[in-house]
ZAVOSE-990027 format. One line per 3 residues: number of its first residue (from 0); their letters; for each residue x negated, y, z negated of N, C-alpha, C. Coordinates in pm, 1 decimal, m for minus. Layout:
% ZAVOSE-990027
NUM) A) X Y Z X Y Z X Y Z; ...
% end
This chain:
% ZAVOSE-990027
0) IAS) m11939.2 10400.4 m10080.6 m11924.7 10248.4 m10059.0 m12056.3 10179.0 m10094.6; m12172.4 10233.0 m10054.1 m12291.9 10166.3 m10088.6 m12318.0 10147.0 m10232.1; m12286.3 10245.3 m10312.2 m12305.1 10251.4 m10458.0 m12204.4 10145.8 m10515.0
3) WVA) m12075.1 10144.0 m10459.0 m11975.7 10049.0 m10510.1 m12018.7 9905.6 m10482.8; m12076.8 9872.1 m10368.1 m12105.9 9733.6 m10325.5 m12231.7 9702.1 m10426.8; m12323.1 9788.8 m10452.8 m12445.8 9771.5 m10527.9 m12401.4 9738.9 m10671.7
6) AHD) m12292.8 9801.0 m10719.4 m12251.6 9792.2 m10867.2 m12179.9 9661.1 m10888.0; m12141.3 9566.1 m10793.4 m12076.1 9453.2 m10814.8 m12161.2 9330.2 m10801.5; m12154.9 9245.8 m10890.1 m12245.3 9128.4 m10885.6 m12173.9 9013.2 m10785.9
9) GPG) m12051.4 9019.3 m10781.7 m11985.8 8912.0 m10694.5 m11970.0 8963.5 m10550.3; m11946.6 8869.4 m10464.9 m11932.3 8907.7 m10320.5 m11806.6 8975.5 m10289.8; m11792.6 9049.0 m10189.5 m11670.7 9131.1 m10153.7 m11659.2 9158.4 m10005.4
12) LVY) m11559.8 9219.3 m9973.2 m11524.1 9264.7 m9837.8 m11505.5 9413.0 m9812.5; m11552.8 9462.0 m9706.5 m11528.4 9600.8 m9666.9 m11461.3 9590.4 m9536.8; m11338.8 9646.9 m9533.1 m11256.6 9631.1 m9400.8 m11269.8 9773.0 m9336.8
15) CLT) m11293.6 9768.9 m9194.8 m11294.8 9882.1 m9105.8 m11193.3 9866.7 m8998.8; m11157.1 9966.9 m8935.2 m11043.4 9961.6 m8831.8 m11087.9 9932.7 m8691.7; m11229.5 9951.2 m8666.6 m11271.7 9918.8 m8533.1 m11403.9 9842.5 m8540.6
18) VSE) m11438.6 9769.2 m8429.6 m11562.0 9682.1 m8419.5 m11680.6 9762.5 m8442.6; m11689.5 9891.0 m8364.6 m11806.0 9982.0 m8379.7 m11832.8 10033.0 m8519.1; m11722.8 10063.8 m8589.1 m11735.6 10117.2 m8726.2 m11781.4 10005.3 m8817.3
21) AER) m11736.0 9882.7 m8819.2 m11772.5 9768.2 m8891.0 m11921.0 9744.3 m8869.1; m11962.3 9743.7 m8741.3 m12115.4 9728.3 m8714.5 m12197.5 9835.7 m8775.4; m12153.7 9961.5 m8767.4 m12226.2 10068.7 m8823.2 m12243.0 10063.5 m8971.3
24) VAE) m12128.7 10041.6 m9031.6 m12130.3 10029.0 m9185.3 m12209.3 9918.4 m9230.8; m12197.6 9794.3 m9168.6 m12286.8 9685.0 m9212.1 m12425.6 9727.1 m9199.4; m12468.1 9790.0 m9080.7 m12606.4 9831.0 m9058.9 m12652.3 9918.4 m9162.4
27) FLA) m12562.6 10016.6 m9196.3 m12603.2 10120.0 m9306.8 m12611.9 10051.0 m9444.9; m12519.9 9966.3 m9482.0 m12521.7 9898.5 m9611.8 m12659.9 9810.3 m9622.5; m12694.2 9743.4 m9506.3 m12819.9 9659.9 m9507.6 m12929.6 9752.8 m9528.6
30) SAG) m12938.3 9869.6 m9467.7 m13051.2 9957.6 m9476.0 m13064.1 10015.2 m9614.6; m12942.5 10018.2 m9686.9 m12947.1 10063.7 m9832.2 m12980.9 9956.8 m9930.2; m13008.9 9834.0 m9887.7 m13044.9 9728.9 m9959.6 m12943.9 9630.0 m9996.7
33) ASA) m12825.7 9639.9 m9935.7 m12721.4 9544.7 m9959.4 m12736.1 9422.9 m9879.5; m12683.2 9308.7 m9917.5 m12691.3 9192.4 m9844.4 m12552.2 9185.1 m9765.6; m12546.2 9253.9 m9642.4 m12432.0 9276.2 m9572.9 m12441.7 9228.4 m9430.7
36) RAY) m12325.5 9174.6 m9370.2 m12321.0 9138.0 m9244.6 m12185.5 9185.8 m9177.1; m12179.1 9209.1 m9047.7 m12053.1 9250.1 m8980.8 m11987.5 9128.1 m8923.5; m11851.3 9124.9 m8933.5 m11767.5 9015.2 m8882.7 m11645.7 9079.7 m8812.0
39) TGA) m11652.5 9066.4 m8674.0 m11550.1 9127.7 m8593.1 m11506.4 9023.9 m8484.0; m11417.0 9081.1 m8395.3 m11366.2 9006.5 m8284.5 m11484.1 8980.0 m8181.5; m11588.8 9058.9 m8193.0 m11696.3 9055.8 m8102.2 m11811.2 8954.4 m8157.3
42) TPA) m11784.0 8903.8 m8273.2 m11875.1 8800.0 m8327.0 m11853.1 8667.5 m8279.7; m11961.5 8607.4 m8226.2 m11940.0 8465.2 m8170.1 m11886.5 8374.4 m8285.1; m11806.4 8276.1 m8235.2 m11744.6 8177.8 m8334.9 m11853.0 8108.1 m8429.2
45) PER) m11961.3 8065.4 m8373.6 m12066.4 7999.3 m8456.7 m12124.0 8079.7 m8569.8; m12130.3 8212.3 m8518.1 m12185.0 8309.3 m8626.9 m12075.5 8347.1 m8724.8; m11961.2 8344.1 m8682.7 m11850.6 8370.4 m8786.6 m11846.5 8263.7 m8893.7
48) EQI) m11854.3 8134.5 m8844.0 m11865.0 8027.9 m8941.1 m11974.1 8036.9 m9032.2; m12104.0 8080.6 m8980.0 m12223.1 8100.2 m9071.4 m12187.4 8198.2 m9169.8; m12141.8 8308.7 m9118.6 m12119.2 8417.9 m9217.0 m12014.7 8385.3 m9317.8
51) EAA) m11913.1 8308.7 m9295.1 m11812.3 8258.4 m9393.9 m11878.7 8174.2 m9501.3; m11959.4 8071.1 m9437.8 m12033.1 7978.3 m9537.4 m12127.9 8056.2 m9628.3; m12197.1 8158.7 m9581.9 m12285.8 8236.2 m9661.4 m12218.6 8311.0 m9760.1
54) LDD) m12100.2 8369.6 m9735.2 m12026.8 8439.2 m9833.0 m11967.1 8344.0 m9935.0; m11922.1 8226.6 m9896.8 m11880.3 8115.0 m9978.0 m11986.9 8073.8 m10088.4; m12110.1 8051.4 m10034.2 m12203.9 8000.0 m10123.5 m12287.4 8106.9 m10190.0
57) GSL) m12261.6 8229.6 m10173.9 m12319.5 8338.5 m10248.5 m12440.7 8389.6 m10193.1; m12497.3 8330.2 m10087.3 m12620.4 8376.1 m10031.8 m12595.5 8518.8 m9945.8; m12472.6 8556.8 m9920.2 m12429.9 8685.5 m9859.7 m12344.8 8754.6 m9954.5
60) GCV) m12385.8 8880.2 m9985.5 m12300.0 8968.4 m10084.9 m12183.9 9037.9 m10032.3; m12192.6 9077.3 m9898.9 m12078.8 9164.5 m9856.3 m12060.6 9139.4 m9703.0; m11927.0 9120.3 m9669.9 m11899.3 9112.2 m9528.9 m11811.3 9236.2 m9483.9
63) VAT) m11860.6 9305.7 m9382.7 m11792.6 9418.6 m9332.5 m11713.8 9375.4 m9221.9; m11587.5 9382.4 m9224.9 m11492.6 9305.9 m9131.3 m11392.7 9399.3 m9065.0; m11338.8 9355.2 m8951.0 m11219.7 9407.5 m8894.6 m11109.1 9304.4 m8931.8
66) SAL) m10989.4 9324.5 m8878.3 m10882.9 9233.0 m8906.9 m10916.4 9091.9 m8848.1; m11031.2 9073.3 m8777.7 m11064.6 8929.8 m8731.5 m11080.3 8852.4 m8842.3; m11121.0 8897.5 m8971.2 m11124.1 8811.5 m9077.5 m10984.8 8822.0 m9141.6
69) GMG) m10897.1 8738.4 m9091.0 m10762.7 8743.7 m9117.5 m10721.4 8616.2 m9200.9; m10594.7 8578.8 m9173.9 m10535.0 8472.4 m9255.0 m10608.4 8344.1 m9225.3; m10618.5 8262.0 m9329.8 m10698.5 8137.5 m9317.4 m10832.0 8131.3 m9402.1
72) YDN) m10885.9 8264.7 m9433.6 m11000.3 8263.4 m9509.5 m10966.9 8271.9 m9660.0; m11018.3 8194.7 m9747.2 m10998.8 8197.1 m9879.8 m11121.0 8171.0 m9964.6; m11162.3 8273.7 m10031.7 m11275.3 8265.9 m10128.7 m11236.7 8311.6 m10265.6
75) PRL) m11235.9 8223.3 m10358.8 m11177.5 8256.2 m10488.1 m11281.8 8350.5 m10573.6; m11402.8 8377.6 m10513.1 m11499.3 8452.0 m10597.4 m11506.7 8591.9 m10556.2; m11434.7 8634.2 m10456.4 m11440.9 8773.2 m10411.4 m11403.9 8871.6 m10522.7
78) SYV) m11485.8 8971.7 m10548.7 m11466.4 9046.3 m10659.0 m11421.3 9194.2 m10622.8; m11415.4 9227.5 m10487.6 m11371.0 9356.7 m10444.7 m11332.0 9353.8 m10302.9; m11242.6 9438.2 m10260.6 m11196.5 9464.0 m10122.7 m11193.9 9617.9 m10098.9
81) IHL) m11276.6 9677.4 m10022.8 m11263.1 9822.1 m9988.6 m11209.0 9836.1 m9850.7; m11126.0 9929.9 m9832.1 m11080.7 9964.9 m9692.5 m11136.9 10095.3 m9662.8; m11219.0 10102.1 m9553.8 m11254.5 10233.2 m9502.5 m11174.1 10263.8 m9383.1
84) GSP) m11055.2 10335.6 m9418.3 m10950.9 10362.4 m9323.3 m10837.9 10265.4 m9347.4; m10713.7 10318.8 m9356.0 m10591.8 10235.9 m9378.3 m10549.0 10145.9 m9263.1; m10525.4 10014.7 m9291.5 m10445.1 9946.2 m9192.6 m10308.9 10012.1 m9160.3
87) SSP) m10253.7 9986.8 m9045.9 m10136.2 10060.2 m9000.6 m10006.8 10007.6 m9062.4; m10013.6 9910.0 m9147.2 m9890.1 9860.1 m9208.5 m9913.1 9808.6 m9345.6; m9812.8 9827.9 m9440.2 m9833.8 9768.1 m9573.1 m9852.4 9623.3 m9573.5
90) IAY) m9784.1 9547.7 m9476.3 m9800.1 9400.5 m9480.1 m9952.5 9364.9 m9455.6; m10016.6 9430.7 m9361.4 m10149.2 9401.7 m9325.9 m10231.1 9438.7 m9450.0; m10213.5 9554.7 m9499.9 m10298.0 9589.5 m9628.2 m10281.0 9492.9 m9745.9
93) YQQ) m10155.0 9453.1 m9770.4 m10119.0 9361.8 m9867.7 m10194.5 9223.8 m9860.6; m10191.9 9181.4 m9740.8 m10253.8 9049.8 m9709.9 m10405.6 9060.8 m9723.0; m10469.8 9170.4 m9680.2 m10603.2 9186.7 m9693.0 m10657.8 9204.6 m9836.6
96) VGR) m10594.3 9297.1 m9907.3 m10639.8 9301.8 m10043.7 m10611.0 9186.6 m10140.6; m10512.6 9108.7 m10096.6 m10483.0 8990.5 m10162.5 m10591.1 8877.5 m10155.8; m10690.3 8895.6 m10080.4 m10803.7 8809.0 m10082.2 m10892.7 8825.8 m10210.8
99) AGR) m10885.4 8927.4 m10278.8 m10970.0 8957.5 m10392.4 m10908.4 8899.7 m10518.2; m11002.9 8839.4 m10599.2 m10952.0 8789.4 m10735.0 m10865.8 8677.7 m10742.2; m10880.5 8585.0 m10643.3 m10804.9 8458.3 m10635.8 m10835.5 8356.2 m10744.2
102) GAV) m10967.7 8362.8 m10779.9 m11021.6 8270.4 m10880.4 m11036.6 8333.4 m11016.0; m11123.6 8285.5 m11090.7 m11138.1 8334.8 m11235.8 m11238.1 8449.9 m11235.5; m11195.2 8543.7 m11144.7 m11287.9 8675.2 m11147.8 m11201.2 8792.7 m11160.2
105) EAE) m11254.6 8906.3 m11222.1 m11183.7 9022.5 m11215.2 m11218.9 9107.2 m11093.1; m11116.2 9141.4 m11023.7 m11151.8 9203.9 m10886.7 m11074.6 9346.6 m10882.7; m11138.4 9430.9 m10795.7 m11093.8 9564.7 m10780.0 m11072.8 9583.7 m10624.6
108) VVL) m10973.7 9672.6 m10589.1 m10948.6 9700.7 m10452.6 m10943.7 9851.4 m10442.4; m11001.9 9910.7 m10335.0 m10999.8 10048.2 m10317.1 m10966.6 10086.3 m10172.5; m10891.8 10188.4 m10154.2 m10859.2 10238.0 m10016.7 m10915.6 10376.6 m9999.4
111) VPT) m11006.5 10390.9 m9899.7 m11062.8 10519.1 m9863.9 m11006.3 10569.3 m9732.1; m10910.1 10647.7 m9729.2 m10840.1 10701.5 m9611.6 m10950.4 10791.2 m9532.9; m10944.1 10777.7 m9407.3 m11032.2 10854.6 m9305.7 m10952.4 10952.5 m9227.2
114) PTE) m11007.4 11061.0 m9179.4 m10944.6 11160.3 m9093.8 m10913.3 11102.4 m8959.7; m10981.3 10986.3 m8911.6 m10961.5 10936.5 m8782.5 m10857.0 10828.1 m8774.2; m10812.6 10773.9 m8895.7 m10729.0 10658.2 m8884.2 m10601.2 10667.7 m8810.2
117) GDI) m10540.4 10789.7 m8809.0 m10422.6 10814.6 m8731.1 m10446.7 10805.1 m8580.8; m10573.9 10846.3 m8532.6 m10610.1 10845.2 m8402.3 m10618.2 10694.3 m8357.9; m10680.9 10613.2 m8437.9 m10698.4 10480.0 m8417.5 m10562.6 10399.1 m8410.7
120) WAY) m10481.1 10433.9 m8504.0 m10348.2 10368.4 m8482.2 m10287.8 10408.7 m8359.6; m10298.2 10535.7 m8325.4 m10230.2 10570.0 m8197.1 m10291.7 10504.4 m8063.3; m10418.3 10477.1 m8079.6 m10472.9 10406.1 m7972.3 m10425.2 10260.6 m7959.5
123) FDS) m10418.9 10189.4 m8073.0 m10367.2 10058.3 m8071.7 m10224.3 10057.0 m8029.2; m10150.5 10156.2 m8066.7 m10004.2 10166.0 m8023.1 m9996.9 10172.6 m7878.7; m10097.1 10246.8 m7817.1 m10083.0 10270.5 m7673.0 m10128.7 10143.7 m7597.0
126) TSM) m10194.7 10048.5 m7657.8 m10215.4 9926.4 m7592.2 m10125.7 9819.5 m7615.0; m10028.1 9833.5 m7698.9 m9927.3 9730.7 m7730.7 m9843.0 9705.5 m7625.3; m9784.0 9805.9 m7563.6 m9701.8 9781.3 m7438.4 m9699.6 9912.9 m7354.9
129) PPA) m9760.7 9910.7 m7249.2 m9758.2 10034.8 m7161.3 m9617.7 10060.9 m7102.0; m9609.4 10186.2 m7039.3 m9480.8 10210.0 m6983.8 m9444.0 10118.7 m6864.6; m9312.1 10109.8 m6832.3 m9266.1 10022.9 m6720.4 m9338.4 10033.7 m6591.6
132) SVV) m9361.1 10152.0 m6562.6 m9448.7 10179.0 m6432.6 m9576.9 10112.7 m6432.1; m9651.5 10108.6 m6537.9 m9782.3 10041.9 m6548.1 m9761.0 9892.6 m6524.5; m9669.2 9837.9 m6609.2 m9645.6 9696.8 m6603.8 m9606.7 9641.4 m6464.7
135) DEV) m9513.9 9729.9 m6403.4 m9474.1 9692.0 m6265.2 m9590.1 9686.0 m6171.0; m9676.3 9783.4 m6188.7 m9797.0 9797.0 m6095.5 m9875.0 9668.1 m6106.0; m9908.9 9636.5 m6232.4 m9993.6 9519.6 m6260.0 m9934.3 9392.7 m6197.6
138) LGV) m9808.5 9370.5 m6232.6 m9740.0 9249.5 m6171.5 m9734.2 9254.0 m6024.1; m9704.0 9375.8 m5965.3 m9713.2 9376.3 m5831.4 m9839.8 9348.4 m5762.6; m9944.6 9393.3 m5821.8 m10084.7 9374.6 m5771.3 m10101.9 9229.1 m5774.1
141) LEA) m10077.5 9160.3 m5890.7 m10107.9 9010.7 m5908.6 m10025.2 8935.2 m5801.0; m9904.7 8970.3 m5781.2 m9821.6 8902.1 m5677.8 m9873.1 8910.5 m5536.7; m9926.0 9042.1 m5507.0 m9973.3 9055.5 m5369.7 m10118.7 9006.1 m5353.6
144) AGP) m10204.8 9011.7 m5453.7 m10347.7 8972.1 m5448.0 m10379.3 8834.4 m5478.9; m10273.7 8773.9 m5551.8 m10297.0 8634.7 m5605.8 m10384.2 8635.9 m5725.1; m10428.3 8515.0 m5763.9 m10505.1 8505.2 m5886.6 m10613.6 8599.9 m5887.3
147) STV) m10636.2 8676.8 m5998.8 m10740.1 8780.9 m6015.6 m10803.8 8773.6 m6153.9; m10929.7 8807.5 m6154.6 m10995.7 8826.8 m6288.6 m10952.1 8968.0 m6333.1; m10976.5 8988.9 m6478.0 m10948.0 9120.5 m6524.5 m11037.3 9226.1 m6459.3
150) AEL) m11161.9 9192.4 m6439.2 m11255.6 9281.0 m6364.6 m11201.6 9320.3 m6222.9; m11137.6 9221.6 m6162.6 m11082.9 9254.8 m6026.0 m10959.0 9339.2 m6036.4; m10878.4 9309.9 m6137.7 m10762.4 9377.3 m6159.0 m10799.1 9536.1 m6198.1
153) EGM) m10897.5 9542.6 m6278.3 m10947.2 9679.7 m6312.8 m10971.8 9771.9 m6195.4; m11022.2 9706.8 m6097.8 m11061.5 9784.0 m5957.0 m10940.5 9809.5 m5873.8; m10818.7 9747.5 m5903.4 m10702.9 9769.8 m5832.2 m10592.2 9844.6 m5897.8
156) VNQ) m10602.0 9863.2 m6029.3 m10501.0 9942.6 m6095.4 m10575.4 10046.2 m6178.4; m10512.7 10143.2 m6228.7 m10574.7 10257.0 m6295.6 m10561.8 10227.9 m6438.7; m10626.5 10118.9 m6492.9 m10608.8 10100.1 m6630.5 m10751.9 10048.9 m6685.1
159) RRG) m10782.7 10086.3 m6810.5 m10903.3 10030.2 m6865.5 m10900.6 9881.0 m6896.1; m11014.2 9822.2 m6905.3 m11007.9 9667.8 m6919.0 m10941.9 9634.3 m7052.0; m10968.4 9693.5 m7162.3 m10910.2 9653.5 m7278.6 m10769.7 9659.5 m7283.4
162) RLE) m10705.6 9773.1 m7224.1 m10559.4 9771.8 m7211.6 m10501.4 9675.6 m7121.6; m10575.4 9640.8 m7010.8 m10525.6 9531.5 m6922.1 m10528.1 9400.6 m6992.5; m10636.0 9367.8 m7070.7 m10639.7 9249.4 m7140.8 m10530.1 9226.2 m7247.3
165) ALL) m10488.7 9331.3 m7314.0 m10383.6 9336.4 m7416.4 m10251.7 9314.1 m7343.1; m10225.5 9382.6 m7227.4 m10107.0 9370.8 m7153.3 m10079.1 9215.3 m7092.1; m10197.1 9172.7 m7041.6 m10187.8 9039.5 m6992.6 m10152.6 8925.5 m7104.0
168) KIL) m10199.9 8954.7 m7227.3 m10161.8 8868.8 m7331.9 m10020.5 8867.8 m7364.8; m9969.0 8989.8 m7368.6 m9820.0 9000.6 m7390.9 m9741.6 8938.9 m7281.4; m9772.8 8962.5 m7155.5 m9702.3 8907.4 m7037.8 m9707.9 8757.5 m7041.3
171) DVD) m9822.7 8698.8 m7082.0 m9850.0 8558.8 m7099.6 m9751.9 8494.2 m7185.3; m9739.0 8562.6 m7308.1 m9643.3 8504.1 m7413.8 m9499.7 8508.3 m7344.8; m9476.2 8610.5 m7270.9 m9326.6 8627.5 m7216.0 m9320.0 8526.1 m7087.6
174) GAV) m9427.5 8460.1 m7045.2 m9415.5 8368.5 m6928.2 m9425.9 8438.8 m6786.1; m9452.4 8583.6 m6785.9 m9453.2 8647.4 m6668.8 m9586.3 8614.1 m6590.3; m9690.7 8590.6 m6660.6 m9817.1 8554.0 m6600.7 m9876.1 8430.2 m6659.5
177) DRD) m9977.3 8370.2 m6593.2 m10037.2 8256.6 m6655.6 m10186.2 8262.5 m6622.9; m10264.2 8184.2 m6697.8 m10400.6 8198.7 m6675.1 m10460.6 8065.2 m6619.8; m10560.6 8082.3 m6524.0 m10625.0 7968.9 m6475.6 m10780.5 7998.3 m6480.3
180) GSK) m10840.1 7933.5 m6580.4 m10973.1 7974.3 m6599.4 m10992.5 8122.0 m6637.8; m11062.4 8207.8 m6560.8 m11091.8 8336.7 m6576.8 m10993.8 8422.0 m6503.6; m10905.7 8361.4 m6417.6 m10815.6 8430.5 m6343.5 m10663.5 8429.1 m6388.2
183) WLR) m10609.8 8540.1 m6366.0 m10458.2 8554.9 m6408.2 m10377.6 8552.0 m6274.6; m10255.8 8490.9 m6292.6 m10159.8 8490.0 m6168.0 m10020.5 8515.4 m6215.3; m9939.7 8560.7 m6124.5 m9804.3 8598.1 m6145.6 m9726.6 8469.9 m6140.2
186) TAL) m9646.4 8435.5 m6238.9 m9558.7 8316.6 m6229.8 m9445.0 8347.1 m6146.2; m9349.4 8237.7 m6126.7 m9230.5 8253.5 m6052.7 m9121.1 8291.8 m6142.7; m9147.6 8306.7 m6277.0 m9038.2 8335.1 m6379.1 m8995.0 8475.7 m6368.0
189) PWS) m8864.3 8499.0 m6345.2 m8812.1 8643.6 m6339.5 m8842.1 8713.5 m6476.4; m8888.4 8840.4 m6453.4 m8916.1 8919.7 m6582.7 m8878.4 9059.9 m6562.0; m8819.0 9118.0 m6671.9 m8772.6 9259.8 m6658.2 m8837.5 9326.3 m6784.9
192) YDT) m8859.8 9464.5 m6774.9 m8895.8 9540.9 m6883.3 m8788.2 9574.3 m6987.2; m8803.3 9523.8 m7109.9 m8699.9 9545.9 m7211.4 m8716.5 9667.3 m7285.2; m8664.5 9780.6 m7221.5 m8699.2 9905.7 m7286.4 m8638.9 9916.9 m7418.1
195) ERY) m8532.1 9876.5 m7459.1 m8478.0 9878.3 m7589.7 m8560.7 9808.3 m7694.8; m8609.0 9684.8 m7660.6 m8688.8 9604.0 m7745.8 m8823.3 9680.8 m7774.9; m8885.6 9733.9 m7670.1 m9016.6 9798.4 m7685.7 m9005.5 9921.9 m7774.6
198) AQL) m8892.6 9993.1 m7753.0 m8864.2 10121.3 m7822.8 m8840.8 10076.8 m7984.8; m8775.7 9968.9 m8012.8 m8746.6 9922.9 m8146.3 m8888.4 9894.0 m8208.8; m8977.5 9827.0 m8133.5 m9107.8 9788.6 m8183.7 m9180.8 9907.9 m8218.7
201) AAS) m9188.7 10011.6 m8128.9 m9260.3 10134.0 m8147.0 m9220.1 10207.3 m8269.0; m9069.0 10205.7 m8284.1 m9012.7 10279.2 m8409.2 m9054.2 10202.3 m8538.8; m9064.4 10069.1 m8526.7 m9100.0 9990.5 m8645.9 m9245.0 10022.3 m8676.7
204) RKA) m9332.3 10031.3 m8581.7 m9473.3 10067.0 m8609.4 m9488.1 10205.9 m8672.6; m9412.5 10306.0 m8616.2 m9423.3 10435.6 m8684.5 m9372.1 10442.2 m8821.3; m9268.9 10355.2 m8854.6 m9219.1 10352.7 m8986.2 m9319.4 10290.4 m9085.9
207) EQG) m9392.8 10180.7 m9038.8 m9502.4 10121.4 m9108.7 m9612.6 10220.4 m9137.0; m9649.2 10296.1 m9048.7 m9758.7 10389.7 m9066.6 m9721.4 10501.6 m9157.6; m9599.6 10537.3 m9152.6 m9542.0 10640.3 m9254.1 m9546.6 10580.8 m9391.7
210) AMR) m9514.0 10448.5 m9405.7 m9529.3 10395.5 m9535.5 m9674.2 10385.5 m9589.1; m9766.2 10369.9 m9507.7 m9909.5 10366.4 m9547.0 m9939.8 10510.0 m9584.7; m9892.7 10604.1 m9521.2 m9914.0 10754.8 m9559.7 m9860.1 10779.5 m9695.9
213) EYQ) m9739.4 10722.9 m9715.3 m9679.0 10742.9 m9855.8 m9749.2 10671.7 m9961.0; m9794.0 10543.2 m9933.0 m9882.6 10467.0 m10026.3 m9997.8 10562.1 m10073.2; m10062.0 10621.4 m9986.5 m10170.1 10706.6 m10027.1 m10137.8 10814.3 m10116.8
216) RTD) m10014.0 10872.8 m10100.1 m9974.2 10990.1 m10178.6 m9891.6 10960.7 m10316.8; m9854.6 10838.9 m10315.1 m9755.9 10816.4 m10422.9 m9818.3 10818.5 m10556.8; m9733.7 10860.6 m10654.6 m9775.2 10861.3 m10801.5 m9712.2 10749.1 m10883.0
219) RCR) m9637.9 10661.4 m10799.1 m9574.2 10549.1 m10858.5 m9677.2 10433.2 m10866.4; m9639.9 10323.2 m10917.6 m9720.8 10203.0 m10922.7 m9752.7 10146.6 m10775.7; m9870.8 10133.1 m10743.1 m9901.1 10102.7 m10607.5 m9862.5 9963.9 m10576.8
222) LQF) m9876.6 9876.4 m10660.5 m9835.5 9729.0 m10630.7 m9688.8 9716.0 m10616.1; m9620.3 9786.7 m10707.4 m9473.7 9790.7 m10688.7 m9429.2 9847.6 m10560.3; m9493.9 9955.0 m10501.9 m9465.7 10012.3 m10381.4 m9487.9 9910.7 m10272.9
225) LRE) m9604.2 9838.6 m10266.8 m9623.8 9732.5 m10171.5 m9532.6 9631.1 m10164.6; m9501.6 9574.4 m10293.3 m9401.4 9467.3 m10305.7 m9262.5 9518.1 m10255.9; m9222.1 9632.2 m10274.5 m9093.2 9678.5 m10230.0 m9086.2 9701.4 m10074.0
228) QLD) m9214.3 9728.6 m10010.8 m9220.6 9730.6 m9875.7 m9204.8 9588.1 m9807.5; m9228.2 9486.1 m9889.5 m9221.2 9344.3 m9854.6 m9087.9 9292.3 m9904.4; m8992.4 9384.5 m9932.3 m8857.2 9345.7 m9969.7 m8858.5 9241.8 m10094.9
231) DAG) m8952.5 9274.5 m10185.2 m8955.8 9193.8 m10303.2 m8859.2 9241.7 m10397.7; m8765.6 9171.5 m10435.3 m8648.7 9220.9 m10537.4 m8701.6 9228.0 m10666.5; m8815.0 9156.3 m10704.9 m8865.4 9150.6 m10836.5 m8975.7 9251.8 m10861.9
234) AEP) m9002.3 9343.8 m10765.6 m9108.4 9437.3 m10777.3 m9091.9 9521.8 m10904.3; m9199.5 9536.7 m10972.9 m9197.3 9627.0 m11106.1 m9351.2 9671.2 m11120.9; m9356.0 9781.0 m11207.3 m9498.5 9831.1 m11241.0 m9588.0 9721.4 m11276.4
237) CGR) m9718.1 9732.0 m11225.7 m9814.6 9617.4 m11241.5 m9884.3 9644.2 m11374.8; m9911.7 9773.9 m11421.2 m9985.0 9814.0 m11526.5 m10134.0 9805.5 m11509.0; m10173.2 9784.0 m11381.1 m10319.1 9768.9 m11363.0 m10385.6 9882.7 m11261.1
240) CDN) m10291.6 9930.4 m11168.7 m10343.0 10023.6 m11071.0 m10380.9 10149.1 m11129.0; m10431.7 10242.2 m11043.8 m10475.2 10371.8 m11095.2 m10363.4 10458.6 m11144.0; m10248.3 10446.6 m11073.5 m10131.4 10522.1 m11109.5 m10083.5 10476.7 m11245.9
243) CTG) m10073.1 10340.7 m11261.3 m10030.4 10292.3 m11397.4 m10124.1 10318.6 m11514.0; m10242.5 10315.8 m11495.0 m10335.4 10341.7 m11603.3 m10400.4 10464.6 m11616.9; m10394.7 10551.4 m11509.6 m10456.4 10683.7 m11514.0 m10607.6 10677.0 m11497.1
246) RRV) m10655.5 10557.3 m11465.4 m10808.9 10559.3 m11434.7 m10824.7 10566.3 m11283.2; m10913.2 10658.6 m11256.6 m10939.3 10709.7 m11114.4 m11076.1 10652.5 m11071.6; m11083.1 10617.4 m10936.9 m11222.5 10588.6 m10885.5 m11293.0 10720.3 m10864.5
249) ATE) m11424.3 10729.6 m10910.6 m11515.6 10836.5 m10902.2 m11527.8 10869.3 m10756.7; m11500.7 10986.1 m10706.7 m11526.6 11029.8 m10563.9 m11649.5 11117.2 m10542.4; m11722.3 11159.9 m10656.5 m11833.9 11239.8 m10643.2 m11942.0 11159.4 m10573.2
252) IDE) m12023.3 11208.8 m10482.1 m12129.8 11138.6 m10415.5 m12262.3 11223.9 m10423.9; m12372.2 11157.8 m10434.0 m12498.2 11231.2 m10429.9 m12527.7 11277.9 m10290.1; m12564.3 11417.6 m10278.5 m12585.7 11465.0 m10146.7 m12691.5 11403.9 m10072.0
255) SSA) m12801.7 11358.6 m10136.3 m12902.9 11284.1 m10055.6 m12851.5 11153.5 m9997.0; m12756.2 11090.6 m10078.7 m12702.8 10967.5 m10015.9 m12606.3 10991.7 m9903.9; m12535.6 11106.4 m9908.4 m12455.0 11152.9 m9795.2 m12532.1 11182.6 m9678.0
258) AAA) m12641.3 11255.7 m9698.6 m12731.9 11285.0 m9584.7 m12781.9 11159.7 m9519.2; m12827.7 11055.0 m9603.2 m12882.6 10940.5 m9553.1 m12760.7 10874.0 m9461.5; m12644.6 10872.1 m9512.0 m12542.9 10805.2 m9441.1 m12516.9 10868.6 m9298.5
261) R) m12517.2 11011.2 m9308.9 m12487.9 11081.9 m9185.9 m12607.8 11056.6 m9082.1
% end
């Protein structure tokens, strides 16, 4: 990735699946001489705006981002998008690679699958909607204890903070809980665990992950594959991807560079 970034004159994006990985990769690229910054959900809003502005005006060459750099960002000068690890759905991948080449620039996108991406997908799956027993426990504690912060809830239920925060956001959308400042409270709205709905969502996520595995393996046109996943009736071979042209990205790396990265 360091050599790829160095070989491109125009600015670009490197997407990672986790905050910690984005921060590590940005730090490594900077140590290798690249003009690189990390952009994640943990990046303060004023710093995000400064990073976007620097990428727009060309004073920053590379942003290493999570999905926090999502819809709404448009830079016509982006000349590459690299994924270190696959997003868990073709829709997310298509949306992210579509940021490259929007203006009068020739752009390239490369996906680098990682051995840990399946574990990361599984972790995010586990935070999407816990079992009914966990949800009932959290709602019961809120009803009994009254308005509580996430830290207070963490001390009353056997769940990690990140999973609690994700659950509370889902329950907030459903109207089962509400937020007052830093505290969460149980509303009077009746709520029941929709087992069928959550099972369907889980099955849909598994199907999307399976499609991303197939995308990695396919010998068909990659853009046609993605467009078919988006139910595009006009999908046809693009003539530009590695499978259409037979041109492959070089995967050989210098051992000294690998040692430095490790």
